[in-house]
N, C-alpha and C positions, 0 to 999 in steps of 0.2 A: 554630762558635758561632752561636747564633740571634741575629738582628739585628732590632731594632725600628726601623722607619722612621717618624719622627715629630719632635716638637719638645719640648724641655725646658720650654717654656712652655705646653704643652697639658695640660689636665687629663685628657683621654682617654689621651694617651701616658703620663702619670704613673701612671694606674691600672694600666696594663699593666706598667710598670717596677716598680711596687710589688709586684704579684703575683709577678713573677719573683723578687724578693728574698724575699718571704714563702715561696716554694716552695724557696728555696735554689739558684736557677739564676743562672748568670752569662750575661748577654746584652749585646750591643753596641747602640749607638745610631747610626743613620745619619740625621743631622739634615736636616730639610726647611727650607731657608732662605727660599724664595719661596712663601709660603702662598697667594698669588693666582695661581700658575702654572696654566695651562690644559693642561699637558703631563702626561698620566697617568703617565709614567715617573717623574716627581718623587715621586709618591705610591705607588710600588711597583707601578705598572701599574693602579691602581684607576681605572676610567673615571668614577667619581663624583667624582674629584679631592678625596678626603677622606683624613684621617689618623686613626689610625696604621695601619700594616701590620706584619706580622711575616714575615721571611724565614727559612725553615728549609731550608738547602741550596738546592735548585732550586725549592722550593715557597714561594709567598707567599700569605698569607691577609690579607684586608682587614677592617678594623674592630676596635675595641677588644674586643668580646665574643668574636669569632673568635680574635683574638690571645691572649686570656686562656685560652680553651679549648684552643688548640693548645699553649700552654706547659704547661698542666696535664697534657695527654695525653702530653707528652714524658717524663713520669716514671711509673714503676710506681705505680699507685693514686693518681696525682697528682690526677686529676679528682675522686676521692672526698674529697680533703682540702679541697675548696672548696665553699662553700655558694652555689649558683647560684640565679638567680631562679626557675627551675622547681622548686626544692626547697621553696619557700615553700608552706605548706599553709593557713595562716590568711589571712583577708581582710586583716588588718592588715599582715602581711609581704608579701603580694602587692602591696598598695597602696604599701607603702614602696619596693619595688623600682621600681614604676612612677613614683613621684614623684621618686626620686633620678635615674632615667634621664631624666626630663623636665627636671629642674633642670639636669643637665649639658648637655642639648641646647639649652635656651632660653638658657643662659649664653652659648653660642656666638653665637646670634642677636642677643642684646643687645649683645655686644661688637662684632660686625661692624657693626651699625647705628650704635651710639653712639660707639664708640672708633675702629674702623678707617675706616669710611666718613664718620663725623662728620655724619650726616644729622640734620636737625631732627626733633623728636618728631612722630609722627603717630598715628592711631588704632591701627594695628597695633603700633607700637613701645610705645605705652602699655599695650596689652593684654599684650604679652610681659613687660614689667617687672612688671605687676601679677601675672601668672602666676608669675613667679619669686618675688616676695615672698610670695604665697599659699602656695607650696610650702614655703618656709622656715618660715613660721609654722606650717604643719601639722606639719612634722617636729619643730619645737620643742615643740609641744603634745603630740605622741604619743611623744616620745623615750623616756621611762621604760618605757612599755608595749612599745615596739619592742625595746628592749634586753633586756627580760625574756623575749621569745620567741626571740631569736636564739640559735643554738647556740653553746656556749662552746668546742667542740672542733673547729671548722672555720675555715678562712680565709674571712672574710666579704667577698665581693666588693662587696656593697652599702656596707660601711663604707669600703672603699678608694675607691670612687667618690665617696661623700659627703665624705670628708676632702679628696680631690683638688679637688672643686669649691668647697668652703668656703674652702680656702686660695687658690684661684684668684681670689677676689673682690679681695683686697688687691693681687694682682698685676696684674689687668687691668680690674676692674670693681668699684670700692670700694662695699661695701654696709655699712650700719650694722647690726651684729649686737648692739648694746648690749642690746636687749630680748630677746635669745635666749641666756640664760646656759647652757642645757643644750647647745646646739650649740657654744658657745664652750668649754665644759668638755670636750666630746668632742674638739674640735680640739686642745686643750692636751694631753689624755691620749694621743690617738692619735699626736700629733706627736712623742712620745718613742720611737716604734718605729723600728728601724733602717731599715725600708722608707720611712718618711717622711723621716728625716734624710738619707738618701743620695740623695733625689730633689728637692732644692729647685727652685723655679721660677727659671729664668734665661733670658735672651734668647740664642738661638743666634747666634753670630757667624761669618760666613763666613771661612774662613782666608785670610790675606793681605790 
C-alpha cells in the first residue's frame, strides 16, 4: 500500500489524501509528529525538511504536487482524470492555480510566524497577511467565472487545494470569511464529498 508521510493537520497533506480518495485509492498515513525536526528522515528523506511525501514501495517522492502526480500515475489513465495546473489554457484559470498555490504557501508562513513562533507583527508579517487576504478577496470576486471555466468531467486539483486551505483557517489561523459568501458556499458544498468528510483536520498524537 502507498503511504503518505505527513500530518492530518496539514492542508498540503489533506490535498494528497483527498486526491487518493477521489481516485479510489487506499493509502496509509505515516504521521510526522515533530514538525520542527531537523532530521530529513522524519520527512521521508526530504532535505528541505518539508511535508508531505509519498512512499511507493522503495520509492519516495517529495512534495504535494509530486505525490498527487505519482498517485494518479499509479492507475491506468489516472493522470488524465485529473485537471492539472498545466491543463489551464485561459489566463483566468492559470491565475487561479497560481493564487490557490500561493494561498496555501502563505498560510504556512502566517501560521509559523503568528501561531507557532508567536512573534510580534513586523513589516514582513503584515505583508504576508495582506497577501493572504488579497488572494481570498480575488478568489471570492472571480469565483463564478472560475467555476464556469473549470471542466466538469475531471478531478479538479485546484478545488482540492482551495477547500483544504479554506478549512485550515478555522483549524490553525482563524479568518473572517463573512464577507466571502461564494467561498463559504463552495466550502459547504465541497465539504459533502466523501474525500472531504474522510479527512477532517486533527492533531496527530504520538502513541503512548
